[in-house]
DODREN-621088 format. One line per field, with one value per residue (C-alpha): x, y, z; residue in one letter. Coordinates in nm, 2 decimals. Layout:
BEGIN
px <- X/... $
py <- Y/... $
pz <- Z/... $
res <- A/... $
//
This chain:
BEGIN
px <- 12.95/13.21/12.94/12.88/12.68/12.32/11.97/11.63/11.32/10.98/10.67/10.33/10.01/9.79/9.49/9.19/9.17/8.81/8.88/9.09/8.93/9.13/9.23/9.60/9.57/9.49/9.89/9.92/9.92/9.69/9.92/9.72/9.63/9.98/10.15/10.51/10.73/11.10/11.32/11.61/11.66/11.92/11.64/11.41/11.53/11.42/11.09/11.05/11.13/10.90/10.59/10.67/10.65/10.32/10.19/10.28/10.12/9.80/9.72/9.78/10.06/10.09/10.06/10.40/10.35/10.14/9.94/9.70/9.42/9.48/9.22/9.28/9.34/9.60/9.92/10.20/10.53/10.80/11.17/11.43/11.80/11.94/12.26/12.09/12.23/12.04/11.84/11.98/11.70/11.70/11.32/11.04/10.67/10.44/10.09/10.06/10.38/10.65/11.01/11.30/11.65/11.95/12.29/12.34/12.14/12.24/12.15/11.81/11.76/11.85/11.61/11.32/11.38/11.39/11.08/10.93/11.00/10.77/10.48/10.17/9.98/9.64/9.59/9.23/9.14/9.41/9.52/9.88/10.00/10.30/10.35/10.32/10.58/10.86/11.23/11.48/11.85/12.10/12.19/12.52/12.63/12.83/13.00/13.04/12.99/12.70/12.58/12.48/12.58/12.33/12.36/12.24/11.94/11.80/11.48/11.51/11.25/11.45/11.65/11.48/11.77/12.07/12.38/12.59/12.32/12.28/12.44/12.66/12.65/12.96/12.97/13.16/13.20/13.30/13.57/13.73/14.05/13.90/13.62/13.81/14.19/14.35/14.27/13.91/13.88/14.02/13.73/13.46/13.60/13.60/13.22/13.10/12.98/13.09/13.32/13.41/13.59/13.70/13.68/13.92/13.82/14.13/13.93/13.58/13.53/13.87/14.25/14.49/14.75/14.92/15.08/14.73/14.57/14.82/14.74/14.35/14.41/14.60/14.31/14.07/14.24/14.29/13.91/13.81/14.11/13.98/13.84/13.98/14.13/14.03/14.12/14.01/14.20/13.95/13.98/14.38/14.56/14.83/15.09/14.93/14.77/15.13/15.23/14.92/15.04/15.39/15.25/15.02/15.34/15.53/15.56/15.47/15.13/15.08/15.08/14.76/14.58/14.33/14.21/14.14/13.80/13.71/13.46/13.35/13.58/13.87/14.08/14.09/13.84/13.77/13.95/14.26/14.24/14.25/14.58/14.73/14.68/14.90/14.72/14.74/14.49/14.12/13.90/13.56/13.34/13.18/12.93/12.75/12.38/12.19/12.30/12.14/12.38/12.74/12.79/12.98/12.68/12.50/12.16/12.24/12.12/11.93/11.71/11.72/11.38/11.46/11.79/11.68/11.37/11.52/11.85/12.15/11.94/11.57/11.37/11.54/11.43/11.68/11.64/11.76/12.06/12.16/12.12/12.34/12.60/12.59/12.63/12.92/13.10/13.06/13.16/13.50/13.71/13.74/13.75/13.64/13.52/13.19/12.99/12.94/12.73/12.74/12.38/12.25/11.89/11.63/11.54/11.75/11.56/11.50/11.85/11.97/11.76/11.86/12.21/12.15/11.93/12.13/12.46/12.31/12.17/12.32/12.02/11.77/11.65/11.58/11.21/11.20/11.36/11.12/10.82/10.92/10.99/10.63/10.47/10.64/10.61/10.28/10.07/10.01/9.68/9.90/10.19/10.12/10.05/10.35/10.58/10.46/10.49/10.87/10.97/10.77/10.95/11.27/11.16/11.03/11.41/11.45/11.46/11.25/10.92/10.66/10.32/10.14/10.37/10.41/10.03/9.99/10.24/10.09/9.72/9.82/9.96/9.71/9.46/9.60/9.60/9.24/9.19/9.38/9.26/9.45/9.60/9.73/9.86/10.08/10.19/10.37/10.63/10.78/10.44/10.45/10.79/10.70/10.35/10.57/10.79/10.51/10.31/10.63/10.71/10.35/10.36/10.69/10.60/10.29/10.48/10.75/10.48/10.33/10.67/10.82/10.51/10.49/10.86/10.81/10.51/10.73/11.02/10.75/10.68/11.05/11.09/10.86/11.00/11.17/10.79/10.64/10.90/11.13/10.94/10.60/10.78/10.94/10.62/10.41/10.67/10.70/10.32/10.35/10.63/10.46/10.18/10.06/10.09/9.96/9.63/9.40/9.54/9.89/9.81/9.64/9.94/10.17/9.97/9.97/10.33/10.35/10.09/10.29/10.63/10.45/10.32/10.66/10.80/10.57/10.62/10.99/11.12/11.24/11.59/11.56/11.47/11.71/11.97/12.12/11.79/11.56/11.29/11.24/11.30/11.03/11.32/11.37/10.99/10.95/11.26/11.20/11.19/11.26/11.45/11.15/11.31/11.63/11.49/11.26/11.59/11.74/11.47/11.46/11.82/11.74/11.45/11.71/11.90/11.79/11.87/11.60/11.87/12.07/11.75/11.67/12.02/12.02/11.68/11.83/12.10/11.85/11.65/11.93/12.14/12.14/12.12/12.41/12.63/12.64/12.85/12.96/12.85/12.68/12.68/12.45/12.66/12.41/12.14/12.06/11.94/12.21/12.08/12.19/12.53/12.60/12.98/13.06/13.23/13.02/13.29/13.21/12.86/12.70/12.56/12.94/13.09/12.84/13.09/13.18/13.57/13.57/13.23/13.13/12.85/12.58/12.57/12.49/12.49/12.22/12.14/11.94/12.07/11.83/12.12/12.23/12.03/11.97/12.21/12.51/12.41/12.45/12.75/12.92/13.21/13.50/13.68/14.01/14.26/13.98/13.88/13.57/13.63/13.47/13.49/13.40/13.37/13.27/13.47/13.57/13.96/14.00/13.81/13.97/13.78/13.73/13.59/13.38/13.35/13.15/13.36/13.23/13.48/13.67/14.03/14.29/14.23/14.40/14.23/14.40/14.32/14.39/14.62/14.89/14.80/14.73/14.43/14.50/14.74/14.65/14.48/14.20/13.85/13.70/13.53/13.26/13.08/13.14/13.22/13.60/13.68/14.00/14.11/14.25/14.53/14.43/14.64/14.44/14.12/14.28/14.19/13.82/13.82/13.89/13.92/13.90/13.99/13.96/14.16/14.28/14.64/14.73/14.71/14.39/14.25/13.95/13.62/13.79/13.52/13.69/13.64/13.28/13.17/12.81/12.84/13.08/13.04/13.28/13.24/13.43/13.62/13.39/13.63/13.59/13.20/13.22/13.44 $
py <- 1.82/1.65/1.45/1.08/1.02/0.94/0.93/1.06/0.95/1.14/1.01/1.19/1.05/1.27/1.44/1.52/1.89/1.92/2.25/2.42/2.72/2.90/2.76/2.77/2.53/2.25/2.24/2.20/1.90/1.96/1.87/2.06/1.73/1.57/1.37/1.31/1.02/0.98/0.68/0.85/1.09/1.29/1.42/1.57/1.91/1.91/1.76/2.01/2.31/2.16/2.13/2.46/2.67/2.51/2.57/2.96/2.98/2.79/2.77/2.42/2.15/1.87/1.53/1.45/1.09/0.88/0.58/0.35/0.53/0.84/0.91/0.75/1.10/1.23/1.29/1.07/1.24/1.00/1.11/0.82/0.77/0.53/0.42/0.38/0.66/0.52/0.81/1.14/1.38/1.54/1.64/1.51/1.60/1.39/1.33/1.08/1.14/1.38/1.24/1.38/1.24/1.36/1.23/1.36/1.51/1.87/1.80/1.68/2.01/2.21/2.02/2.06/2.43/2.45/2.26/2.52/2.79/2.63/2.60/2.77/2.87/3.02/3.17/3.26/2.90/2.75/2.52/2.45/2.34/2.24/2.21/1.90/1.74/1.95/1.82/1.97/1.87/1.93/2.32/2.43/2.71/3.01/3.01/2.78/3.06/3.26/3.47/3.81/4.04/4.07/4.33/4.29/4.50/4.21/4.08/3.72/3.59/3.61/3.30/2.96/2.82/2.92/2.95/2.68/2.41/2.52/2.26/2.41/2.76/2.97/3.18/3.48/3.80/4.16/4.25/4.58/4.57/4.85/4.58/4.46/4.41/4.08/3.95/4.05/3.87/3.57/3.57/3.65/3.37/3.12/3.18/3.15/2.82/2.86/3.08/2.99/3.29/3.65/3.94/4.23/4.56/4.73/5.06/5.16/5.11/4.95/4.95/4.68/4.64/4.33/4.27/4.29/4.08/3.81/3.83/3.81/3.52/3.33/3.39/3.27/2.94/2.87/2.80/2.74/2.58/2.55/2.92/3.12/3.48/3.74/4.09/4.37/4.64/4.93/5.30/5.24/5.47/5.32/5.34/5.17/4.91/4.82/4.78/4.57/4.33/4.34/4.25/3.98/3.81/3.78/3.43/3.53/3.68/3.39/3.15/3.28/3.46/3.26/3.48/3.85/4.03/4.25/4.52/4.88/5.17/4.96/5.16/4.91/4.69/4.32/4.20/4.41/4.31/3.95/3.99/4.18/3.96/3.66/3.37/3.14/3.35/3.30/3.64/3.65/3.93/4.18/4.38/4.67/4.59/4.81/5.19/5.37/5.69/5.72/5.35/5.09/5.02/5.35/5.35/5.48/5.81/5.86/6.17/6.44/6.41/6.08/6.16/6.43/6.24/5.89/5.98/5.71/5.43/5.35/5.04/4.94/4.64/4.64/4.30/4.38/4.58/4.31/4.03/4.19/4.25/3.86/3.77/4.00/3.89/3.52/3.52/3.34/3.66/3.73/3.39/3.43/3.17/3.36/3.64/3.76/4.09/4.39/4.50/4.73/4.62/4.45/4.75/4.53/4.21/4.13/4.21/3.96/3.69/3.78/3.74/3.43/3.25/3.33/3.23/2.91/2.80/2.95/2.83/3.05/3.37/3.69/3.69/3.33/3.45/3.74/3.53/3.29/3.58/3.74/3.38/3.24/3.59/3.73/3.44/3.27/3.46/3.77/3.64/3.84/4.17/4.15/4.07/4.37/4.58/4.45/4.54/4.83/4.99/4.94/5.10/5.40/5.50/5.53/5.90/6.18/6.09/5.96/6.00/5.77/5.46/5.54/5.57/5.23/5.07/5.21/5.12/4.76/4.73/4.93/4.69/4.40/4.60/4.64/4.28/4.22/4.25/4.44/4.14/4.03/4.36/4.40/4.04/4.10/4.33/4.27/4.36/4.71/4.76/4.80/4.94/5.22/5.25/5.27/5.52/5.74/5.75/5.84/6.13/6.24/6.21/6.45/6.69/6.69/6.76/7.04/7.21/7.19/7.34/7.63/7.69/7.70/7.92/8.17/8.15/8.25/8.54/8.64/8.58/8.86/9.11/9.34/9.40/9.43/9.58/9.42/9.51/9.39/9.07/9.01/9.07/8.83/8.56/8.57/8.52/8.20/8.08/8.12/7.92/7.65/7.32/7.10/6.92/6.67/6.40/6.49/6.52/6.18/6.01/6.17/6.07/5.70/5.72/5.79/5.54/5.26/5.37/5.35/4.98/4.87/5.01/4.82/4.49/4.43/4.78/5.05/4.97/4.63/4.79/5.05/5.06/5.38/5.59/5.45/5.72/5.52/5.83/6.05/6.30/6.38/6.35/6.71/6.81/7.07/6.91/7.24/7.57/7.76/7.87/7.95/8.16/8.35/8.43/8.56/8.78/8.92/9.02/9.14/9.36/9.55/9.69/10.05/10.05/9.90/9.80/9.62/9.44/9.33/9.21/8.99/8.84/8.74/8.56/8.39/8.28/8.22/8.00/7.68/7.86/7.75/8.04/8.19/7.99/7.79/7.47/7.39/7.08/7.04/6.76/6.78/6.62/6.25/6.30/6.23/6.48/6.75/6.66/6.55/6.61/6.38/6.06/5.78/5.54/5.18/5.23/5.14/4.78/4.68/4.87/4.91/5.01/5.32/5.24/5.35/5.52/5.87/5.90/6.15/6.19/6.46/6.56/6.41/6.74/7.01/7.36/7.63/7.88/7.70/7.61/7.24/7.22/7.33/7.05/6.77/6.67/6.41/6.26/5.99/5.77/5.71/5.73/5.80/6.11/6.30/6.39/6.60/6.58/6.86/6.89/7.16/7.46/7.75/7.72/8.09/8.16/8.16/7.98/8.00/7.73/7.81/7.52/7.49/7.25/7.09/7.12/6.82/6.67/6.86/6.81/6.89/7.02/6.92/6.98/6.74/6.52/6.78/7.14/7.19/7.42/7.44/7.22/7.05/7.24/7.25/7.36/7.67/7.59/7.84/7.69/7.93/7.99/7.93/8.07/7.95/8.10/7.84/7.94/7.93/7.65/7.42/7.43/7.53/7.18/7.24/6.97/6.96/6.72/6.83/6.58/6.63/6.39/6.37/6.31/5.96/5.70/5.84/5.63/5.69/5.66/5.78/6.04/6.33/6.54/6.65/6.89/7.07/7.22/7.33/7.59/7.62/7.96/8.20/8.48/8.81/8.98/8.73/8.74/9.14/9.12 $
pz <- 13.97/14.20/14.40/14.34/14.03/14.11/13.95/14.06/13.89/13.97/13.83/13.82/13.72/13.50/13.66/13.42/13.32/13.36/13.58/13.30/13.23/12.96/12.63/12.68/12.99/12.73/12.69/13.08/13.33/13.62/13.94/14.20/14.39/14.44/14.68/14.74/14.82/14.88/14.92/15.05/15.33/15.15/14.92/15.21/15.15/14.80/14.91/15.18/14.94/14.68/14.92/15.09/14.79/14.68/15.02/14.99/14.65/14.67/15.07/15.09/15.12/14.89/15.09/15.21/15.16/14.92/15.05/14.90/15.05/14.82/14.56/14.22/14.08/14.29/14.16/14.28/14.29/14.39/14.45/14.45/14.41/14.18/14.01/13.69/13.43/13.14/13.08/12.92/12.99/13.33/13.32/13.10/13.14/12.92/12.89/13.21/13.39/13.51/13.52/13.66/13.64/13.85/13.88/14.26/14.53/14.42/14.07/14.19/14.38/14.08/13.85/14.12/14.11/13.74/13.73/13.99/13.74/13.49/13.71/13.64/13.97/13.93/14.30/14.20/14.15/14.37/14.05/13.98/13.64/13.46/13.09/12.90/12.66/12.80/12.82/13.04/12.97/13.22/13.20/13.03/13.25/13.15/13.46/13.75/14.02/14.00/14.31/14.44/14.74/15.01/15.28/15.67/15.54/15.35/15.47/15.66/15.46/15.15/15.30/15.34/15.55/15.73/15.48/15.64/15.54/15.18/14.94/14.65/14.81/14.83/15.13/15.06/15.27/15.14/15.40/15.40/15.64/15.86/15.96/16.25/16.36/16.29/16.68/16.64/16.31/16.46/16.74/16.46/16.23/16.51/16.58/16.22/16.11/15.76/15.54/15.18/15.10/15.22/14.93/15.05/14.82/14.70/14.65/14.65/15.04/15.10/15.10/15.04/15.32/15.22/15.58/15.74/15.45/15.54/15.93/15.86/15.60/15.86/16.12/15.84/15.75/16.12/16.17/15.80/15.64/15.28/15.27/14.99/15.00/14.71/14.65/14.40/14.21/14.23/14.19/14.12/13.90/13.64/13.87/14.17/13.92/13.83/14.17/14.23/13.97/14.12/14.46/14.37/14.18/14.51/14.64/14.99/14.87/14.62/14.91/15.06/14.77/14.59/14.31/14.16/14.18/13.88/14.01/13.94/13.88/13.74/13.50/13.22/13.05/13.16/12.86/12.93/13.30/13.22/13.01/13.28/13.58/13.58/13.41/13.73/13.91/13.83/13.82/13.96/13.83/14.07/13.85/13.98/13.88/14.12/14.03/13.73/13.76/13.80/13.78/13.59/13.38/13.37/13.19/12.84/12.74/13.07/13.04/13.27/13.41/13.53/13.67/13.89/14.02/14.06/14.11/14.16/14.32/14.20/14.13/13.80/13.59/13.31/13.16/12.81/12.92/13.18/12.93/12.67/12.94/13.06/12.70/12.63/12.95/12.87/12.51/12.56/12.52/12.89/13.08/13.44/13.69/13.74/13.92/14.26/14.18/14.37/14.52/14.77/14.80/14.61/14.36/14.13/14.18/13.83/13.73/13.98/13.82/13.48/13.58/13.79/13.52/13.21/13.39/13.49/13.15/12.83/12.62/12.79/12.62/12.81/12.73/12.90/13.21/13.23/13.18/13.44/13.67/13.62/13.64/13.96/14.17/14.04/13.92/13.62/13.55/13.56/13.38/13.01/13.19/13.40/13.15/12.97/13.28/13.34/12.98/12.97/13.28/13.10/12.79/12.99/13.06/12.68/12.60/12.73/12.92/12.69/12.87/12.62/12.69/13.05/13.12/12.94/13.16/13.48/13.36/13.30/13.67/13.81/13.66/13.83/14.17/14.14/14.12/14.44/14.78/15.05/15.20/14.88/14.78/15.10/15.10/14.77/14.80/14.46/14.30/14.54/14.42/14.07/14.12/14.29/13.99/13.74/13.96/14.04/13.65/13.55/13.79/13.68/13.29/13.38/13.56/13.29/13.01/13.20/13.31/12.97/12.81/13.06/12.97/12.59/12.64/12.84/12.55/12.31/12.49/12.52/12.16/12.08/12.35/12.04/11.95/12.31/12.48/12.73/13.04/12.91/12.78/13.12/13.29/13.09/13.08/13.47/13.51/13.29/13.49/13.82/13.69/13.92/13.73/14.01/13.90/14.11/13.90/13.98/14.36/14.34/14.18/14.42/14.74/14.59/14.57/14.92/15.03/14.85/15.01/15.34/15.26/15.15/15.45/15.66/15.49/15.40/15.49/15.26/15.36/15.21/14.87/14.86/15.13/14.98/14.96/15.21/15.11/14.80/14.58/14.78/14.86/14.51/14.34/14.34/14.17/13.91/13.55/13.33/13.33/13.47/13.78/13.61/13.36/13.61/13.83/13.49/13.42/13.76/13.72/13.38/13.49/13.72/13.42/13.32/12.97/12.72/12.47/12.75/12.84/12.50/12.43/12.76/12.66/12.32/12.49/12.71/12.39/12.16/12.43/12.18/11.84/11.60/11.53/11.18/10.95/11.26/11.44/11.77/11.97/12.29/12.47/12.74/12.53/12.55/12.16/11.91/11.68/11.92/11.91/11.54/11.56/11.85/11.78/11.92/11.97/12.00/12.12/12.42/12.33/12.26/12.52/12.81/13.06/12.84/12.82/12.45/12.42/12.56/12.82/12.86/13.23/13.49/13.85/14.05/14.25/14.08/14.08/13.99/13.93/13.62/13.31/13.27/12.97/13.21/13.47/13.21/13.00/12.78/12.96/12.90/13.13/13.22/12.93/12.68/12.53/12.42/12.03/11.79/11.42/11.17/10.80/10.57/10.73/10.54/10.42/10.45/10.78/11.12/11.37/11.77/12.01/12.27/12.53/12.85/13.10/13.43/13.71/13.75/13.67/13.47/13.08/12.75/12.42/12.12/11.74/11.47/11.71/11.73/11.80/12.17/12.20/12.57/12.75/13.08/13.31/13.57/13.44/13.59/13.93/13.82/13.51/13.23/12.86/12.77/12.42/12.23/11.91/11.64/11.42/11.03/10.97/11.18/10.96/10.62/10.49/10.57/10.83/11.23/11.49/11.86/12.13/12.51/12.74/13.11/13.20/13.13/13.43/13.59/13.88/14.10/13.90/13.60/13.50/13.31/13.01/13.11/12.85/12.84/12.50/12.22/11.95/11.65/11.48/11.28/11.49/11.52/11.29/11.02/11.06/11.04/10.73 $
res <- N/N/M/A/T/T/Q/V/V/V/V/A/L/M/L/G/L/S/Q/A/R/T/S/N/L/Q/D/L/L/D/V/T/H/S/C/V/T/V/S/D/D/S/L/L/N/S/V/N/F/L/T/E/I/V/R/E/K/V/G/W/E/W/G/P/W/C/S/S/K/Q/H/N/N/T/I/K/I/S/L/A/L/T/G/N/L/A/K/E/Q/S/V/Y/L/G/D/T/S/L/N/I/V/G/Y/S/V/Q/D/V/D/N/F/V/K/R/T/L/R/L/M/H/V/Y/S/S/T/G/H/V/Y/L/P/R/N/T/T/L/S/P/A/V/A/R/W/P/L/R/G/H/Q/Y/T/M/A/H/H/P/S/M/F/R/S/T/L/D/K/I/G/G/M/N/V/S/F/W/W/P/L/N/T/C/T/P/D/E/A/D/E/I/F/A/A/M/P/R/I/D/S/L/F/F/P/G/G/D/G/G/T/L/V/W/S/N/I/S/L/V/S/A/A/L/R/K/H/H/K/H/A/Q/V/W/V/S/A/Q/E/L/D/A/S/D/M/M/E/F/V/K/N/I/S/K/E/E/I/K/A/Y/L/S/G/I/V/Y/G/P/H/V/R/I/S/L/L/D/F/R/R/M/I/P/S/F/Y/P/I/R/Q/Y/P/D/I/C/H/S/L/G/A/Q/Y/A/I/P/K/W/H/Y/A/W/V/F/S/H/E/R/Q/C/I/N/P/M/P/T/L/M/A/N/I/V/K/L/R/S/N/G/S/T/P/T/I/G/V/G/A/Y/S/E/G/T/N/D/D/L/N/K/V/I/W/S/A/L/A/H/D/A/T/L/E/T/S/D/V/V/R/Q/Y/A/R/Y/F/F/G/A/E/N/E/D/E/M/Y/E/V/L/R/G/L/E/K/T/F/E/G/A/P/N/V/T/H/I/S/S/V/Y/N/V/I/D/G/I/K/Q/R/M/N/S/T/E/L/K/R/N/W/R/F/L/M/Y/L/H/R/A/T/F/D/K/Y/I/A/L/R/Y/S/V/E/T/K/I/Q/D/E/A/M/K/I/L/V/N/A/P/K/T/G/S/E/Q/A/I/S/D/A/Q/K/M/L/Q/K/N/Y/T/T/P/T/L/S/S/L/R/Q/D/V/V/D/I/V/S/M/L/N/S/T/V/G/A/E/V/I/Q/S/Q/D/T/Y/L/N/L/N/S/I/D/T/P/L/S/D/C/I/Y/I/S/N/M/L/K/N/I/S/K/M/T/N/E/K/D/R/L/E/M/I/K/K/L/V/D/A/K/V/T/P/A/E/G/F/Y/D/D/L/S/S/T/N/D/K/D/H/P/H/L/E/G/G/E/G/Q/V/A/D/P/A/Y/Y/H/T/P/L/Q/A/Q/H/A/S/F/N/D/K/L/P/L/S/W/Q/R/Y/T/E/S/F/Y/D/N/S/V/S/M/E/Y/T/G/L/S/K/S/M/Q/Y/E/V/E/I/V/Y/Q/P/G/P/V/T/R/L/V/A/N/G/D/Y/I/V/H/D/Y/Q/A/P/P/Q/D/I/Q/Y/S/V/Y/T/L/P/L/K/V/T/E/N/G/T/L/E/L/S/C/N/A/Q/P/G/L/G/G/S/G/R/T/C/Q/I/S/E/I/R/L/R/P/T/K/S/Q/V/S/R $
//
């Protein structure tokens, strides 16, 4: 925007649509046969980029120069600089011409790329179209800074030029202080052609030693005098956060510090953070858009079958979730200069595009971006189907595995695969990436369906133990639990997943897709998805008992593990289904609070433990100074109650009733997961209502995860029930 104002006019003459094969092409202009002219060398990069993309997509290059010998039907695209600012629109596509008007070389480059996103390329016929009667005005950006973190694992083909030659680019480096000594940094900076900023993480991979930051900053500006210095305040507790604010307010630090980064594991929300940081510092966002679990924006109500099989990093197109966060973060309440998103591979490829596109153009809708992505990377003939696949993959993660929905998504992308030859398939790593997810999901969904049915049948057998006798029931249940669930369909799907991983590894490389899981989730693909192993182990122990009464009693406890007690209440806080924990206070909700500062989150450990039931491997948790709260009504005013609670090991917590009665003071949860029982005085429930609230000690730092509770029972004491 600071460059000299100029204008570019691009004119394209219309070619007849005699080769249009589908009805929707009537609204498109055929630009397959085009040539390009340029009047100023400063536009060569834009021309080269334009022709290179076309060559990649259709196999031939638009003529670099138009001449009088060109056929009359050839589209003539001319790029020229002019000082005429009379026209307001940036791009206009009419019946006979394509006009692009820009005020700088950088503007032209942006407009060319926006036009490319509108392009309809039919690889099957080699035709290229652009929509008629389309007007693009200058984009109104949400933020001036929009970017993503790339690692050394990313594929060279993702970059079309060396970074020092890309106009409008901010080249920033994540630079933990332990990267090198100040003297070594001086040598490195001298050898680097371009650095716009360094980001020193304060936590989550780095620590802030201000004296060292000062030395490295001096070395940086010795070779790159305009480079900026940024720091973050991640994983700090309340005391360290106050010390951080105190330090960045010192004159000697203000002299070299340019701004503050807001990333994952900050103990307060972005709104509160902006209020805390001195206003003269700009804030840059560093959102985690690549992780699904134990993350800044964990997938809401993520079912255990997906957690155990996909774990923390997986191929995770989440356009609706990400678009909501972009809009929340740019609504004016929390002013920042923009985003440099955190990433660990290309598994979040669509998420990157959502953040970039919506941040660049506030008028775009999520569906527009997903469609452009589908059309640009998978071809116009596959746009509708890939749009449904990408939206469908996000929907897959809503609730328990739904075989019908997941099979539908799989069938669509598998149908596209069947139309591709092996060369096309191996060349498009993005398609392989989503094919992997869809195939993986179908395998997991079918396994989940079979395993849960086996478990349900075994439990039915155990319910009848009082009639059949414990030994017969145990024997029959064990036979059911040992049943082989593998089918030819499952075996075939699993092999397909392995083959797709092999293809990805031979193209861009698995480390490019997921740098933190280079097996692409193959290590977790066979993780059990039910309690079958746990139940079987319990039955082995029960069968060793010599007394029939004892065996039946233990079987009943196993069967009734989630039964609501008589005249009491039960909440399964391990469940992602709201109906299973009706007394849990929901807070602000995930849509308004996607980082869960004021909303409880259902989460779990990623590693499966066959010595525990699934319900004890999951939990509801809160973050930092917030609480997990339960509300009860309809209690007997004359009965005394007790609370039975299952905590996960973690930070010390306190349980309070009605805001003032301490059920238990700050203490560490048991290291061995077990029931903890606390009796409440009659006065606590004498009004027929009760609020229970769990919280950690104020000022917690780190990841902030606390009050991890798997289940809660509220019931009359045994003496009250017997009476």
